[in-house]
C-alpha positions in Angstrom: 0.0 0.0 0.0 3.0 2.3 -0.4 4.0 4.2 -3.5 7.5 3.8 -5.0 8.3 7.4 -3.8 7.2 6.5 -0.2 9.4 3.4 -0.3 12.4 5.5 -1.5 11.8 8.0 1.3 11.6 5.2 3.8 14.9 3.8 2.6 16.5 7.3 2.6 15.6 7.6 6.2 17.1 4.2 7.1 20.3 4.9 5.1 20.8 8.2 6.8 20.3 6.7 10.3 17.0 8.3 10.8 17.4 11.8 9.3 14.2 13.5 8.1 14.7 13.2 4.4 12.4 15.1 2.0 12.2 13.7 -1.5 14.1 15.6 -4.1 14.2 14.7 -7.8 17.7 15.4 -9.1 19.3 16.1 -12.4 22.7 16.6 -10.9 24.4 16.5 -7.5 23.9 20.2 -6.9 20.2 19.8 -6.1 20.5 17.2 -3.4 18.6 18.1 -0.2 20.8 18.0 2.9 18.3 18.1 5.7 19.8 17.3 9.1 16.8 16.8 11.4 16.6 13.4 13.0 13.3 11.6 13.4 12.4 9.7 16.6 13.4 6.3 15.3 15.1 3.6 17.4 18.8 3.6 16.3 19.1 -0.2 17.1 16.2 -0.9 14.8 17.8 1.2 12.0 21.1 -0.7 12.4 19.3 -4.1 12.3 17.4 -3.1 9.1 20.6 -1.8 7.5 22.4 -5.0 8.4 19.7 -7.1 6.8 19.7 -4.9 3.7 23.5 -5.3 3.4 23.2 -9.1 3.8 20.3 -9.4 1.3 22.6 -8.1 -1.4 26.1 -9.0 -0.3 25.8 -12.5 1.4 25.5 -15.7 -0.7 22.2 -16.5 1.1 20.7 -13.1 0.3 17.8 -12.8 -2.2 19.6 -10.2 -4.3 23.1 -11.7 -4.1 23.1 -12.3 -7.9 22.8 -8.5 -8.3 25.6 -7.5 -6.0 28.2 -5.0 -7.2 31.8 -6.2 -7.5 33.4 -3.0 -6.1 34.5 -1.4 -2.8 31.2 0.6 -3.0 28.5 -1.8 -2.3 24.7 -1.6 -2.7 22.2 -2.4 0.1 18.6 -3.4 -0.5 15.6 -5.6 -0.1 13.7 -7.6 -2.7 9.9 -7.8 -2.7 7.0 -9.3 -4.6 3.5 -7.9 -4.7 0.8 -10.4 -5.5 -1.7 -9.1 -8.0 -4.2 -11.9 -8.2 -6.3 -14.0 -5.8 -5.2 -17.6 -5.4 -8.3 -19.7 -4.9 -8.5 -22.6 -2.4 -8.9 -25.0 -5.4 -5.6 -23.7 -6.9 -3.9 -24.1 -3.5 -5.1 -27.7 -3.3 -4.2 -28.5 -6.9 -0.9 -26.6 -6.9 -0.3 -22.9 -7.3 0.5 -21.9 -10.9 4.0 -20.6 -11.3 4.3 -16.9 -12.2 6.1 -17.7 -15.5 3.1 -19.9 -16.5 0.6 -17.1 -16.0 -0.5 -14.5 -18.6 1.7 -11.5 -18.1 -1.1 -9.3 -16.6 -1.7 -11.9 -13.8 2.0 -12.1 -12.8 3.2 -10.6 -9.5 4.9 -7.2 -9.4 8.6 -7.2 -8.6 10.1 -4.7 -6.2 13.5 -3.7 -5.0 14.3 -0.9 -2.6 17.8 0.1 -1.7 20.6 2.6 -1.2 24.1 3.2 -2.5 26.8 3.2 -1.4 26.6 1.2 1.8 29.0 3.6 3.6 28.0 7.2 3.6 25.0 6.6 1.3 24.1 9.3 -1.2 21.2 7.7 -3.1 18.1 5.8 -2.2 15.8 4.2 -4.7 12.7 2.1 -5.2 12.3 0.0 -8.3 9.0 -1.5 -9.4 8.6 -3.8 -12.4 4.9 -4.3 -13.0 4.1 -7.9 -13.7 7.9 -8.6 -13.5 7.6 -11.6 -11.1 10.1 -11.7 -8.3 12.1 -8.8 -7.1 15.3 -10.7 -7.2 14.9 -11.7 -10.8 13.8 -8.5 -12.4 14.0 -5.4 -10.1 17.3 -6.1 -8.3 19.3 -6.3 -11.6 18.0 -2.9 -12.6 19.2 -1.6 -9.2 22.6 -3.1 -9.9 22.7 -1.3 -13.3 21.6 1.9 -11.7 24.4 1.7 -9.0 27.0 0.9 -11.6 26.0 4.0 -13.6 26.1 6.1 -10.4 29.5 4.6 -9.6 30.8 5.7 -13.1 29.3 9.2 -12.7 31.1 9.7 -9.3 34.5 9.2 -10.9 
């Protein structure tokens, strides 16, 4: 029930250790908002979430491990899937139809939220691929491409 922009703001606040971040659309680095107010968010909770987001991308057991960046600047994130259709009791009993076997308009939406780089983050993002299936297969690779482009622009 959250928009991609709301997800990106949430990730910005986590990545900045709880700073009140106001969304800013950027064309270049000169328009980045540098708000310094901190929200009343438990610091231990933020650290636990950041640890989980780091592991989801950079540990072999993480759901986005295949989309990790091979660099000293690492991406952190979380995959997600949003179900778009109702699964009936009959289908549950007979076996749930795989996403790839469904017509495209009945496939789940793929999500990935994250931030980059993992140390001193500068960017937060939310990627939604409508009817893309799982977040790890279609949204996380887009995040990897985005971070690689950001890495090249920072040189």
